[in-house]
N, C-alpha and C positions, 0 to 999 in steps of 0.2 A: 596405524595411528601415529607412529613416530614420523613417517614420511610426510603425512599431512599436517604435522606439527600440532596435533591435538594433545591436550594435557592427559597424562596417565593418572588415574585415580588410585588410591590405596587399594581398593577392592580389586581392581584389574591387575595391579602388580603382584599383590599378595596371592591372589587366586592362582595365577599361572605359576608363580614360584613354588607355592605350597603343593600344587598338583604334581610338579616334578618330584618333590620329596615324597609325596604320598605314593606315587607309582614305584619309586625306588624301594621304599620300605615294604610294600606289598609283594614286590617281585622277589627280593631276597628273603622275605619272611615266609614265603610259600603259603599265603593265606588261602583258605578254601572258599571264602565268600567274596573275593575281589571281583568276580565276574558280574555281580549285581551292579556295583557302581560303574563298571566299564560299559555295560549294555545301556543303562539309563543315560549315562553321559553321552553315548553315541547318539541316542534318539534325540536328546535335547539339542545337541549341536547340529544335527541335520535340520531341525526346525529353525534354529538360530541363524545358520548360514543361508538358509532359504530366504529369511527375512532380509539379511544384509544384501543378498543378490537382488531382491526386488527393490530395496531402497536405493541401491546403486543405479538401477534403471530409472529412478525417478517416480516409482510407484509408491503411493502412500498406503501403508498397512495399518489397519485400525486395531489389530490385536497385538501391538508391540508389548504392552504390559503383560500379556499372557506368557511371554517368553520368560520374564522374571518369575512369574507364578509357577511356571513349569519347572524352573530350576529349584525353587523352594520345595515343590512336591518331590522332586528328585532326591534332594538331600534328606527329606523326612523318611522316604522309603529306604534310602541307603543306610541311615542311622538305625532304622528298625532292624535290618538284617545284621549290621555290624554289632550293635549292642547285644542282640540275641546270640550271635556266634561267640562274642567275647564272654558273655555270661556263661554259656555252656562250657567254654574252654576252662574258665577259672574255677567254676564249681566242680567240674569233673576232675580237675587237677588238685585243688586245694580243699574243697569242701564236698566230698563225694556223697555225704549224707543229704545234701540239698537236692531238690529236683533238678535234673539236667537231662540232656539228650545225648550224652556221650562226649568223648573227647574230639575236639575239632583240630584239624591240621593247621599249622601256622606257629609263628613265634610270638611271644608276649609283647615284644617291642613293636611289632607290626600292628597288634591289636590296639595298643595305646595310641600309636600314631594315627591309625584310621579313625578311632573315636574322637581324638582331639582335633584333627584337621577338618573332618567332616562337620563336627559340631560348630567350629568357627565359621565354616562356609554358611551354615544355616543362619547363624546370628547375623553375619555380615550382609547376606542377601535380603533378609527380612528388613534390616535397617535401611538398606539401599532402596527397597520397594517403598517404604513409608516416606523416606526423604525425597524420592523422585515423584511418585504418582500422587501421593496425598497432597503434596505442595501444588501440583498442577490443578487438582480438584478445588483446593481452597482459593487458588488464583482465579479460576473461572467464576467461583462464587463472588469474589470481590468485584470482578469486572461486571457481573450482573447487577450487583447492588449499586455500583457506580452509575450504570446506565439508568437504573430506576430513579436514582437521586437526581440525575440530570434531567430526566423527563419531568419529574415533579417540580424542579426549579423552573423549567421553561413554562410549565402550566401556571405557576404562581406569578411569574413575570408577565405572562400574557393577560392574566386577570387584573394585575395592577395597572395595565395600560388601558383598560376599558374606561370609557367616559361615564361618569356618574351623573344621571339627570338631576337638574335642580328642582327645587320645590315648586316653582311656578309652572314648569312644564308638566310636572306630575299632577298638579291641581287641575290644569286645563284638560288633560287626558281623562281624569276621573269625571269631570263635569260633562264632557262629551259622552262618555259611557252612560252616565245617568240620564242624559237627554234621550239617547237612543232607547234606553230601557223604558222610559215613560211613553215614548211614541209607540213602541211595540205594544205596550199594555193598553193604550187607548184604542189602537187599531183592533186589537182582539176583542175589546168590549163592544165596538160598533159593528163588527162583521167577522168574517172568517177568512182565512187565507186560502187562496186558490192553489192549484198545483204548481204554478210558477212562482210561488212565494209572494204574490201580490195580495192585496186586501180587497175583498169583495164587500161592498156596502150591504147592510141588512135591508131587505125589501119588506115594506109593510103595506098591507091592503086596508083601504078605508071601507068601513062597513056602510052598506046602503041604508038609507033611511026607510 
């Protein structure tokens, strides 16, 4: 990103810097639960870099937002394990009367570092998701409303350009319609229409004397 002169966001800078600190604290703290974030992080990055590979080839990927969703799910699962392990550690050490599953390996500072850093990741990625993808959704909605408004405006302008007939021409048209109606009524009274729409006169027979 630096070589391409793309701006670095706070999330990008903080995430990679804090991850280095997280790895250091978990390594020297000898935590027993660190394998969970490591495995999940590996899976997510395989999917992420596959997306980057396809994007570099010019292939448009429709599931881009699912990468961020997958990262959010990753941190939720991470925190479930880390909070559970930390609870078990502190209750077994300081509050043995509370329900616990025995003492976990690791140092206390590593537990606090893991809970704090992973919790900040979850909050930052949720904020990033809403700021990025919800903005795109609202932008598409505004563009759709703008197109509908433009269509309605064009329809109103087209109607305003229609010529309105004057009263004289309307009166002549109504008079012609009335004349045609009277002629049809007279023809029906004197005969019946044939199959071709013409009027056949009524035939009368004279009675012989």
